C-alpha positions in Angstrom: -34.0 75.3 -19.7 -35.9 72.0 -20.0 -38.6 74.2 -17.5 -39.7 76.1 -20.6 -41.8 74.0 -22.0 -43.3 72.4 -18.7 -47.1 71.2 -19.4 -48.5 73.1 -16.4 -47.4 76.5 -18.0 -50.4 78.4 -19.7 -50.2 77.9 -23.4 -49.0 81.7 -24.4 -45.9 81.8 -21.8 -44.7 78.4 -23.6 -41.9 79.1 -26.0 -39.8 76.7 -28.0 -36.3 75.4 -26.5 -34.7 76.9 -29.5 -35.1 78.5 -32.9 -36.5 76.7 -35.9 -36.7 76.7 -38.9 -40.0 79.0 -38.9 -38.1 81.9 -37.4 -35.4 82.1 -39.9 -35.7 83.5 -43.4 -34.1 81.0 -45.7 -30.7 82.2 -46.7 -27.9 81.1 -49.3 -25.8 80.0 -47.0 -28.5 78.1 -44.9 -29.1 76.0 -48.7 -25.0 75.5 -48.8 -24.8 73.8 -45.4 -28.0 71.6 -46.1 -26.2 70.5 -49.7 -22.9 70.3 -48.0 -24.6 67.5 -45.7 -26.3 66.3 -49.1 -23.2 66.0 -50.8 -21.7 64.1 -47.9 -24.2 61.6 -48.2 -24.0 61.3 -51.6 -20.1 60.7 -51.1 -21.5 57.2 -49.0 -23.2 55.9 -52.3 -19.9 57.1 -54.6 -17.8 54.9 -52.3 -19.8 52.0 -53.0 -19.7 52.8 -56.9 -15.9 53.0 -56.6 -15.6 50.0 -54.3 -17.5 47.7 -56.8 -14.9 49.2 -59.7 -12.2 48.2 -57.7 -13.8 44.6 -56.7 -14.4 44.2 -60.6 -10.9 44.9 -61.7 -9.6 42.3 -59.3 -12.5 39.6 -60.1 -11.3 39.3 -63.7 -12.5 40.2 -67.2 -16.1 39.8 -67.4 -16.6 41.4 -64.0 -14.8 44.3 -65.0 -16.4 44.5 -68.9 -19.4 44.8 -66.7 -18.7 47.6 -64.5 -17.4 49.6 -67.7 -20.7 49.0 -69.4 -22.7 50.2 -66.4 -20.4 53.2 -65.9 -20.1 54.1 -69.4 -24.0 53.9 -70.2 -25.7 57.4 -70.4 -27.1 56.6 -66.5 -23.7 55.6 -65.6 -21.9 58.6 -66.8 -24.5 61.1 -65.2 -24.4 59.3 -61.6 -20.9 59.6 -61.9 -21.1 63.1 -63.1 -23.1 64.0 -59.9 -20.5 61.9 -57.8 -17.4 64.0 -59.4 -19.8 67.4 -58.3 -20.5 66.4 -54.9 -17.0 65.4 -54.4 -15.9 68.8 -55.4 -18.6 70.6 -53.6 -18.0 68.7 -50.7 -14.3 69.6 -50.5 -14.6 73.2 -51.3 -17.4 73.1 -48.3 -14.9 72.1 -46.3 -12.3 74.7 -47.1 -15.3 77.3 -46.7 -15.8 75.8 -43.0 -11.6 75.7 -42.6 -11.5 79.4 -43.5 -14.5 80.2 -40.8 -12.5 78.3 -38.7 -9.4 80.4 -39.4 -11.8 83.4 -38.8 -11.8 85.2 -42.3 -14.8 85.4 -44.1 -17.4 85.5 -41.1 -19.2 89.1 -41.9 -22.2 88.7 -43.9 -20.5 89.8 -47.1 -17.7 87.3 -46.5 -20.3 84.3 -45.9 -22.3 85.1 -49.0 -19.0 85.1 -51.1 -17.8 82.0 -49.6 -21.4 80.3 -50.2 -21.5 81.4 -53.7 -17.8 80.6 -54.4 -18.2 77.1 -52.9 -20.9 76.5 -55.6 -19.6 78.3 -58.6 -15.9 76.4 -58.0 -17.6 73.1 -57.8 -19.6 73.8 -61.0 -16.4 74.8 -62.8 -13.9 72.2 -60.9 -16.4 69.5 -62.3 -16.9 70.8 -65.9 -12.8 71.1 -66.2 -12.4 67.7 -64.7 -14.8 66.0 -67.3 -13.3 68.0 -70.0 -10.1 66.7 -69.8 -11.2 63.1 -69.2 -12.5 63.5 -72.7 -9.9 65.0 -73.9 -6.8 63.2 -72.6 -9.0 59.1 -72.8 
């Protein structure tokens, strides 16, 4: 397969080793796949925020008050809201992949339904979580 891009071949005989983004039509499931990877990276940053919270709680009242002030600010709440959405989105993306591994929703309509369900479910769960957090605080 490596000889497919042999420099001694004529230019018109060369072909890519694998299809690339220019070959495929952008589909919703492709966007959701990329979003799943991005939310996974966001969870790394969110884990640092969670570690900061626990370290501050163990360090004393002053450190804990600082973290509460940062997380209670508008920017802090927006970041926490985004972290919560990333968590639910990545979780539901994992459920979607588990369903595919089990052989379900593999047809084009099923894949589209699962992708839309992941997005709608993550938004709904995030809103429900934050509404309950404000109601029961």
